C-alpha positions in Angstrom: 51.0 43.5 105.7 52.7 46.2 103.6 51.1 48.9 101.5 51.6 46.6 98.5 49.3 44.0 100.1 46.6 46.6 100.5 46.8 47.9 96.9 44.0 46.9 94.6 45.2 44.5 91.9 42.8 43.3 89.1 42.4 42.7 85.4 39.1 44.6 85.6 39.4 48.3 85.0 36.2 48.9 86.9 38.0 47.9 90.1 40.0 51.2 89.9 38.9 54.7 90.2 40.1 57.3 87.7 43.4 58.7 89.1 43.5 62.1 90.8 46.3 64.1 92.3 45.1 63.0 95.8 46.2 59.5 95.2 49.8 58.9 96.3 50.7 56.9 93.1 49.6 59.8 90.9 50.3 62.9 92.9 53.1 64.1 90.7 51.9 62.9 87.3 50.5 65.5 84.8 47.1 63.9 84.7 45.7 66.4 82.3 48.3 65.2 79.7 47.6 61.5 80.1 43.9 61.4 80.7 43.2 59.3 77.6 45.0 56.3 79.2 42.3 56.2 81.9 39.3 55.6 79.6 38.5 52.7 77.3 40.0 53.1 73.8 40.5 51.3 70.6 44.2 50.7 69.9 45.5 51.8 66.6 47.8 48.8 66.1 50.5 51.1 64.5 53.3 50.2 66.9 56.0 48.0 65.3 57.8 45.3 67.1 60.8 43.3 65.9 63.1 40.8 67.7 66.6 40.1 66.6 70.0 39.6 68.1 71.9 42.8 69.0 74.1 42.5 65.9 70.9 42.5 63.7 70.8 38.8 62.9 67.5 36.9 63.2 66.8 35.4 66.7 63.9 33.1 66.1 64.1 29.7 64.5 61.3 27.2 63.9 60.8 24.0 65.9 60.4 23.1 69.6 64.2 23.0 70.1 64.7 26.6 69.2 66.7 28.7 71.8 64.1 31.5 71.6 60.4 31.5 70.8 58.7 34.8 69.9 55.2 34.8 68.6 51.8 36.6 68.7 49.7 35.5 71.6 46.3 36.0 73.2 45.0 36.6 76.7 44.0 32.9 77.0 47.6 31.7 76.4 49.6 30.6 79.5 52.3 33.3 79.5 50.5 36.6 79.1 48.9 37.7 82.4 50.8 35.1 84.4 53.0 37.5 86.4 50.6 39.1 88.8 47.7 41.5 88.1 47.6 45.2 87.1 48.0 47.6 90.0 46.4 50.7 88.4 43.7 51.7 86.1 45.9 52.4 83.1 47.5 49.0 83.3 44.1 47.3 83.6 42.7 49.2 80.6 45.8 48.2 78.6 45.1 44.6 79.3 41.4 45.0 78.6 41.8 46.6 75.2 45.2 45.4 73.8 45.2 43.5 70.5 49.0 43.3 70.1 50.1 40.6 72.6 53.5 38.9 72.2 55.1 36.0 74.1 58.9 35.7 74.3 60.3 32.5 75.8 64.1 32.3 76.2 64.8 28.5 76.5 68.6 28.2 76.4 71.7 30.2 77.2 72.4 32.9 74.6 75.9 34.0 73.3 74.8 37.6 72.7 71.9 39.8 73.8 68.5 39.9 72.2 67.1 43.2 71.0 63.4 43.9 71.1 62.9 46.9 68.9 59.6 48.9 69.7 58.9 51.7 67.2 56.1 54.2 67.4 54.8 55.3 64.1 52.2 58.0 64.9 50.2 59.9 67.5 47.2 57.6 67.5 46.6 55.9 70.9 47.9 52.4 70.9 48.4 49.4 73.3 51.1 46.7 73.4 51.6 43.8 75.8 54.8 41.7 75.9 55.3 38.7 78.2 58.9 37.5 78.6 60.0 34.2 80.3 63.5 33.1 81.0 63.3 29.4 81.5 64.9 27.7 84.6 68.7 27.7 84.5 69.0 30.1 81.5 71.6 32.8 81.2 70.5 35.6 78.8 70.3 39.3 78.2 67.4 41.3 76.6 67.6 44.9 75.5 64.2 46.7 74.8 64.6 49.8 72.7 61.7 52.3 72.5 61.9 55.0 69.8 59.7 57.0 67.5 56.5 59.0 67.9 53.9 57.3 70.0 51.1 57.4 72.5 51.5 53.9 73.9 50.0 52.1 76.8 52.4 49.2 77.3 52.4 46.2 79.6 55.6 44.3 80.1 55.8 41.1 82.1 59.1 39.5 83.0 59.4 36.1 84.6 62.7 34.7 85.7 62.8 30.9 86.2 64.5 28.9 89.0 68.3 29.3 89.0 68.1 31.5 85.8 70.2 34.7 85.5 68.6 37.4 83.4 69.6 40.9 82.4 66.9 43.2 81.0 67.7 46.7 79.8 64.8 49.0 78.9 65.7 52.1 76.9 63.2 55.0 76.3 64.4 57.5 73.7 61.0 58.6 72.3 60.1 61.6 70.2 57.6 64.0 71.8 54.6 61.9 72.9 53.3 59.9 75.8 54.2 56.4 77.0 53.0 54.5 80.0 54.8 51.3 80.9 53.4 48.9 83.6 56.0 46.2 84.3 55.2 43.2 86.4 58.3 41.2 87.4 58.6 37.8 89.1 61.8 36.2 90.2 61.4 32.4 91.0 63.4 30.4 93.5 67.1 31.1 93.3 66.5 33.2 90.2 68.6 36.4 89.5 67.4 39.4 87.6 69.4 42.6 86.8 66.9 45.1 85.6 68.0 48.5 84.2 65.9 51.4 82.9 67.3 54.3 80.9 65.0 57.1 79.9 66.5 59.8 77.7 63.5 61.6 76.1 59.7 61.6 75.6 56.9 64.0 76.3 55.5 62.0 79.2 57.2 58.8 80.3 55.8 57.0 83.4 57.3 53.6 84.1 56.0 51.4 86.9 57.8 48.3 88.1 56.1 46.0 90.5 58.5 43.1 91.2 57.8 40.2 93.6 59.4 36.8 94.2 58.1 33.3 93.3 60.2 31.5 95.9 63.0 31.9 98.4 66.6 32.9 97.6 65.7 35.2 94.7 67.9 38.2 93.8 66.8 41.4 92.2 69.1 44.3 91.2 67.2 47.3 89.8 69.1 50.3 88.3 67.5 53.4 86.7 68.6 56.7 85.3 66.8 59.5 83.5 67.6 62.8 81.9 64.7 65.2 81.4 64.5 68.4 79.4 62.1 71.4 79.9 58.5 70.4 79.0 59.1 66.7 79.5 57.8 64.6 82.4 59.6 61.4 83.5 58.6 59.2 86.5 60.1 55.9 87.5 58.2 54.0 90.2 59.2 50.8 92.0 57.5 48.7 94.6 59.5 45.5 95.5 57.4 43.0 97.5 59.5 40.6 99.6 56.8 37.9 99.8 59.3 35.0 100.3 62.2 34.5 102.7 65.9 34.9 102.0 65.4 37.2 99.0 67.5 40.1 98.2 66.7 43.4 96.3 68.9 46.4 95.5 67.2 49.5 93.9 69.2 52.5 92.8 67.5 55.2 90.6 69.0 58.5 89.7 67.8 61.4 87.5 68.8 64.8 86.3 
């Protein structure tokens, strides 16, 4: 058993204590600046989300034969909550209180990248949850662009189907404000995921990625870079769990 096996994982916030600097996961975080994420709250619903192709054209068409499906969802739908359980109190509270839940299903190969535009529009505390699935055999790229002024508790789930090849790029270029991202990633049998994180600004940006594998022969390549200015706090955390044989992971994160 690894440390990941011993970590509490639950959708119930009561299963987690309020973080302190004595906990390894939170020992560097400025807890006094993000304490609002550890108590129940009512999301403002102000965060704006839009999906398009990278060139700005619409990405979603009607009908079951569409290449991409993007729609509002609920906790009871099959996709949200399917990629593991929250691993800390902030992520569990996000799931417990979130009203904006989206399901993105990439069903066929795409000729150009998708762009998921996430815009903060104020300082009121908000929550957002996005579950992304790349269907078996699909080759596609998704860019997630975070901008604006926000205090956002965000949950992001990424599921890569069997023999799919997915590229996901997450960009954080926030105004002064706080953002907490808890990403739960699963790569199925023979799936391949290239996951890149670029954080350029934001008052407090703490990104947590907890990938595991849904079968043997999976491949995970995780790249990250950040540039932080005085007064800002940026933290990228990863915990890759090799829970199936013959899987490969490569993790390289840099910052300045």
